[in-house]
Structure formats: C-alpha cells, structure tokens
OpenMM code with the backbone's topology and positions (N, CA, C; nanometers):
from openmm import Vec3, app, unit

residues = "MET LYS LYS GLY LEU HIS PRO GLU TYR ASN LEU ILE THR VAL ARG LEU ALA ASP GLY THR GLU PHE GLN ILE ARG SER THR LEU LYS GLY PRO VAL TYR VAL SER ASP VAL ASP ALA THR ASN HIS PRO PHE TYR THR GLY VAL ARG GLN PHE VAL ASP ARG ALA GLY ARG VAL GLU LYS PHE MET ARG ARG TYR GLY LYS VAL THR SER GLN GLY HIS GLN LYS PRO GLU ALA GLU GLU GLU GLY LYS".split()
positions = [
    Vec3(4.9957, -5.0773, 0.9846),
    Vec3(4.8581, -5.0710, 1.0502),
    Vec3(4.7951, -5.1335, 0.9067),
    Vec3(4.7444, -5.2476, 0.9344),
    Vec3(4.6071, -5.3166, 0.8891),
    Vec3(4.5159, -5.2309, 0.8419),
    Vec3(4.4662, -5.2527, 0.7176),
    Vec3(4.3685, -5.1640, 0.6249),
    Vec3(4.2380, -5.2409, 0.6840),
    Vec3(4.1115, -5.1559, 0.7178),
    Vec3(4.0070, -5.2213, 0.7892),
    Vec3(3.9607, -5.2628, 0.9388),
    Vec3(4.0924, -5.2334, 1.0024),
    Vec3(4.1079, -5.3218, 1.1161),
    Vec3(4.0599, -5.1991, 1.2317),
    Vec3(4.0598, -5.1236, 1.2123),
    Vec3(4.0432, -4.9774, 1.2767),
    Vec3(3.9276, -4.8859, 1.2583),
    Vec3(3.8295, -4.8657, 1.3451),
    Vec3(3.7354, -4.7588, 1.3160),
    Vec3(3.7715, -4.6123, 1.2576),
    Vec3(3.6902, -4.5432, 1.2457),
    Vec3(3.7176, -4.3984, 1.1927),
    Vec3(3.7199, -4.3135, 1.2802),
    Vec3(3.7793, -4.2351, 1.2632),
    Vec3(3.8376, -4.1492, 1.4005),
    Vec3(3.8038, -4.0281, 1.3452),
    Vec3(3.6882, -3.9309, 1.3837),
    Vec3(3.6314, -3.8333, 1.3104),
    Vec3(3.6244, -3.7182, 1.4261),
    Vec3(3.6207, -3.6157, 1.4124),
    Vec3(3.5871, -3.4586, 1.4545),
    Vec3(3.4172, -3.4574, 1.5210),
    Vec3(3.3822, -3.4720, 1.6451),
    Vec3(3.2664, -3.4595, 1.6785),
    Vec3(3.2539, -3.3384, 1.8055),
    Vec3(3.1314, -3.3004, 1.7840),
    Vec3(3.1099, -3.1977, 1.8972),
    Vec3(3.0257, -3.2104, 1.9889),
    Vec3(3.0541, -3.2006, 2.1604),
    Vec3(3.0547, -3.2304, 2.2334),
    Vec3(2.9586, -3.1175, 2.3503),
    Vec3(2.8281, -3.1616, 2.3707),
    Vec3(2.7105, -3.0759, 2.4175),
    Vec3(2.7160, -3.0791, 2.5822),
    Vec3(2.7539, -2.9939, 2.6675),
    Vec3(2.7282, -3.0577, 2.7706),
    Vec3(2.5637, -3.0102, 2.8443),
    Vec3(2.5872, -3.0663, 2.9497),
    Vec3(2.3917, -3.0547, 3.0084),
    Vec3(2.3893, -2.8535, 3.0389),
    Vec3(2.5054, -2.7772, 3.0667),
    Vec3(2.4850, -2.6625, 3.0754),
    Vec3(2.4977, -2.5870, 2.9439),
    Vec3(2.5336, -2.6633, 2.8553),
    Vec3(2.4748, -2.5761, 2.7184),
    Vec3(2.6468, -2.5805, 2.6540),
    Vec3(2.7849, -2.5891, 2.7235),
    Vec3(2.8930, -2.5643, 2.6854),
    Vec3(2.9171, -2.6894, 2.5444),
    Vec3(2.9870, -2.6247, 2.4614),
    Vec3(2.9937, -2.7050, 2.3482),
    Vec3(3.1576, -2.7066, 2.3279),
    Vec3(3.2218, -2.8664, 2.2806),
    Vec3(3.3754, -2.8436, 2.2579),
    Vec3(3.3901, -2.9503, 2.1401),
    Vec3(3.4638, -2.9698, 2.0439),
    Vec3(3.5109, -3.0523, 1.9653),
    Vec3(3.6590, -3.1094, 2.0434),
    Vec3(3.5895, -3.2616, 1.9851),
    Vec3(3.7049, -3.3697, 2.0265),
    Vec3(3.7083, -3.4516, 1.9042),
    Vec3(3.8156, -3.5576, 1.8943),
    Vec3(3.7746, -3.6349, 1.8224),
    Vec3(3.7604, -3.8155, 1.9016),
    Vec3(3.6875, -3.8575, 1.8454),
    Vec3(3.6243, -3.9943, 1.8702),
    Vec3(3.6125, -4.1043, 1.7639),
    Vec3(3.5462, -4.2069, 1.8262),
    Vec3(3.5081, -4.2884, 1.7086),
    Vec3(3.3397, -4.3020, 1.7010),
    Vec3(3.2989, -4.2233, 1.7724),
    Vec3(3.1295, -4.2223, 1.7878),
    Vec3(3.0598, -4.2310, 1.6421),
    Vec3(2.9825, -4.2520, 1.6079),
    Vec3(2.8881, -4.2201, 1.4598),
    Vec3(2.8070, -4.0691, 1.5276),
    Vec3(2.7999, -4.0284, 1.4088),
    Vec3(2.7294, -3.8930, 1.4278),
    Vec3(2.7889, -3.7432, 1.4407),
    Vec3(2.7423, -3.6209, 1.4412),
    Vec3(2.8581, -3.4693, 1.4593),
    Vec3(2.8408, -3.4505, 1.5743),
    Vec3(2.7469, -3.4783, 1.6830),
    Vec3(2.7492, -3.4172, 1.8049),
    Vec3(2.6874, -3.5347, 1.8880),
    Vec3(2.7839, -3.5543, 2.0076),
    Vec3(2.7449, -3.5937, 2.1175),
    Vec3(2.6582, -3.4945, 2.2705),
    Vec3(2.5681, -3.5497, 2.3183),
    Vec3(2.4925, -3.4974, 2.4069),
    Vec3(2.5122, -3.5271, 2.5383),
    Vec3(2.5937, -3.4879, 2.6611),
    Vec3(2.5806, -3.5337, 2.7699),
    Vec3(2.4816, -3.4725, 2.8866),
    Vec3(2.3697, -3.5887, 2.9597),
    Vec3(2.3360, -3.5475, 3.0077),
    Vec3(2.3790, -3.4908, 3.1345),
    Vec3(2.5041, -3.5862, 3.2437),
    Vec3(2.5285, -3.5847, 3.3212),
    Vec3(2.6612, -3.5344, 3.3235),
    Vec3(2.7071, -3.4309, 3.3938),
    Vec3(2.8817, -3.4162, 3.3574),
    Vec3(2.9337, -3.2840, 3.5012),
    Vec3(3.0383, -3.2453, 3.5148),
    Vec3(3.0944, -3.2045, 3.6438),
    Vec3(2.9539, -3.0953, 3.6911),
    Vec3(2.9044, -3.0186, 3.6073),
    Vec3(2.8333, -2.9184, 3.6138),
    Vec3(2.7444, -2.9836, 3.7204),
    Vec3(2.6674, -3.0664, 3.6987),
    Vec3(2.5377, -3.1020, 3.7484),
    Vec3(2.5353, -3.2721, 3.8422),
    Vec3(2.6627, -3.3671, 3.8655),
    Vec3(2.6328, -3.4602, 3.8899),
    Vec3(2.7001, -3.4466, 4.0278),
    Vec3(2.6315, -3.5184, 4.1256),
    Vec3(2.6510, -3.5018, 4.2968),
    Vec3(2.7780, -3.5056, 4.3609),
    Vec3(2.8780, -3.5942, 4.2752),
    Vec3(3.0087, -3.5833, 4.3223),
    Vec3(3.0656, -3.4558, 4.3258),
    Vec3(3.0575, -3.4011, 4.1974),
    Vec3(3.0814, -3.2680, 4.1943),
    Vec3(3.0622, -3.1562, 4.2160),
    Vec3(2.9001, -3.1585, 4.2753),
    Vec3(2.8243, -3.0716, 4.3613),
    Vec3(2.7949, -3.1071, 4.4604),
    Vec3(2.8485, -3.1737, 4.5151),
    Vec3(2.8252, -3.2026, 4.6688),
    Vec3(2.6939, -3.1987, 4.7154),
    Vec3(2.5869, -3.1905, 4.5902),
    Vec3(2.4329, -3.1980, 4.6780),
    Vec3(2.4365, -3.3122, 4.6312),
    Vec3(2.3319, -3.4164, 4.8001),
    Vec3(2.2944, -3.5108, 4.7944),
    Vec3(2.1621, -3.5182, 4.7414),
    Vec3(2.1087, -3.6644, 4.6660),
    Vec3(1.9876, -3.7173, 4.6419),
    Vec3(1.9267, -3.8096, 4.7598),
    Vec3(1.8309, -3.7709, 4.8402),
    Vec3(1.7408, -3.8838, 4.8671),
    Vec3(1.6874, -3.9587, 4.8421),
    Vec3(1.6601, -4.0725, 4.8764),
    Vec3(1.5426, -4.1499, 4.8128),
    Vec3(1.4410, -4.1818, 4.9160),
    Vec3(1.2761, -4.2185, 4.8250),
    Vec3(1.2102, -4.2030, 4.9515),
    Vec3(1.2117, -4.3919, 4.9500),
    Vec3(1.2597, -4.4199, 5.0608),
    Vec3(1.2768, -4.5607, 5.0977),
    Vec3(1.1757, -4.6052, 5.1499),
    Vec3(1.0509, -4.5425, 5.2130),
    Vec3(0.9683, -4.5660, 5.2542),
    Vec3(0.8538, -4.6224, 5.1944),
    Vec3(0.8632, -4.5328, 5.0960),
    Vec3(0.7411, -4.5197, 4.9516),
    Vec3(0.8000, -4.6773, 4.8882),
    Vec3(0.9239, -4.6849, 4.8491),
    Vec3(0.9654, -4.8568, 4.8134),
    Vec3(0.8535, -4.9148, 4.8572),
    Vec3(0.8749, -4.9339, 5.0693),
    Vec3(0.8363, -5.0572, 5.0885),
    Vec3(0.6620, -5.0981, 5.1302),
    Vec3(0.6122, -4.9437, 5.1206),
    Vec3(0.4704, -4.9344, 5.0664),
    Vec3(0.4227, -5.0414, 4.9134),
    Vec3(0.5496, -4.9689, 4.8681),
    Vec3(0.5169, -5.0168, 4.7549),
    Vec3(0.4765, -5.1775, 4.7036),
    Vec3(0.6129, -5.2436, 4.7972),
    Vec3(0.6494, -5.3672, 4.7668),
    Vec3(0.5185, -5.4411, 4.8673),
    Vec3(0.5064, -5.3854, 4.9562),
    Vec3(0.3570, -5.4615, 5.0417),
    Vec3(0.2552, -5.4641, 4.9638),
    Vec3(0.2047, -5.3654, 4.8649),
    Vec3(0.1140, -5.3455, 4.8373),
    Vec3(0.0722, -5.4405, 4.6835),
    Vec3(0.2139, -5.4466, 4.6422),
    Vec3(0.2368, -5.5593, 4.5535),
    Vec3(0.2299, -5.7032, 4.5829),
    Vec3(0.2761, -5.7523, 4.6655),
    Vec3(0.3027, -5.8587, 4.6895),
    Vec3(0.2371, -5.8991, 4.8400),
    Vec3(0.1792, -5.8537, 4.9372),
    Vec3(0.0717, -5.8210, 5.0105),
    Vec3(0.1736, -5.8797, 5.1472),
    Vec3(0.1113, -5.9642, 5.2214),
    Vec3(0.1776, -6.0238, 5.3211),
    Vec3(0.2747, -6.1419, 5.3207),
    Vec3(0.4025, -6.0998, 5.4204),
    Vec3(0.4648, -6.2493, 5.4160),
    Vec3(0.5061, -6.2942, 5.5309),
    Vec3(0.5304, -6.4051, 5.5072),
    Vec3(0.5263, -6.5167, 5.7030),
    Vec3(0.6654, -6.4872, 5.7070),
    Vec3(0.7190, -6.5547, 5.8249),
    Vec3(0.8197, -6.5588, 5.9049),
    Vec3(0.9451, -6.6297, 5.8301),
    Vec3(0.9186, -6.7207, 5.7366),
    Vec3(0.9793, -6.7897, 5.6361),
    Vec3(0.9624, -6.7408, 5.5488),
    Vec3(0.9339, -6.5931, 5.5010),
    Vec3(0.9817, -6.5390, 5.3655),
    Vec3(0.8598, -6.5642, 5.2691),
    Vec3(0.7895, -6.6785, 5.2821),
    Vec3(0.6817, -6.7115, 5.1707),
    Vec3(0.5483, -6.6031, 5.2014),
    Vec3(0.5013, -6.6460, 5.0890),
    Vec3(0.3773, -6.5302, 5.0949),
    Vec3(0.2756, -6.6288, 5.1104),
    Vec3(0.1667, -6.6232, 5.1568),
    Vec3(0.0363, -6.6751, 5.2319),
    Vec3(-0.0091, -6.6808, 5.1422),
    Vec3(-0.0878, -6.8073, 5.1026),
    Vec3(-0.2106, -6.8372, 5.0266),
    Vec3(-0.3091, -6.7354, 5.0464),
    Vec3(-0.4102, -6.6735, 4.9690),
    Vec3(-0.5005, -6.5876, 4.9878),
    Vec3(-0.6364, -6.7013, 5.0375),
    Vec3(-0.6335, -6.8531, 4.9916),
    Vec3(-0.7609, -6.9183, 5.0771),
    Vec3(-0.6934, -6.9511, 5.2351),
    Vec3(-0.5869, -6.9310, 5.2788),
    Vec3(-0.5745, -7.0177, 5.4055),
    Vec3(-0.5668, -6.8677, 5.4664),
    Vec3(-0.5468, -6.7259, 5.4278),
    Vec3(-0.5765, -6.6322, 5.4925),
    Vec3(-0.7351, -6.5498, 5.5156),
    Vec3(-0.8138, -6.6550, 5.4414),
    Vec3(-0.9492, -6.5917, 5.4485),
    Vec3(-1.0082, -6.7249, 5.5719),
    Vec3(-0.9554, -6.8439, 5.6006),
    Vec3(-0.9854, -6.9044, 5.6603),
    Vec3(-0.9797, -6.8346, 5.8400),
    Vec3(-0.8694, -6.7538, 5.8819),
    Vec3(-0.8612, -6.7422, 5.9876),
    Vec3(-0.9467, -6.6186, 6.0382),
] * unit.nanometer
topology = app.Topology()
chain = topology.addChain("A")
for resn in residues:
    res = topology.addResidue(resn, chain)
    for name in ("N", "CA", "C"):
        topology.addAtom(name, app.Element.getBySymbol(name[0]), res)
C-alpha cells in the first residue's frame, strides 16, 4: 500500500437520536458522530407518515407571485389596474 494515499481509520462514537451510543471505526473527523435520523424515528421504519400542508404552499405562492394568466405569465400591474 502507498503511504499517504488512504485516510486515517479511527475509532469514533456514534450517538443515535434516541441516546444510544456505540463505537465504530470510520474515516470521519472528530471523536463523536451525532445522528438526527435513525431506525427509531425515520418514517420508513416507524410506519408513521407526515402530511405536508399543500394548501398553505399554494396560498404562499399566490401571495408571492400574484395572479397568473392562462399562458402562464404574470400580468403587469398597470394592465390589471386599467380593467
């Protein structure tokens, strides 16, 4: 093996979201890796689905960009005032 080609492979502590800790060898820098998502809280493993408020997103879009014409372009404000 060539010298200086491969990264250092050290022992680190992995801390999961539920507080469980274990040690593993890794090339990560630092003594502790903290995981926010794991099998105890990820929807794939828990079966709990989170629904997004899609209506709120549409309303936010309409407030930000205003009315849109049938061609998909935004009407100029001067044209809207004349009608």
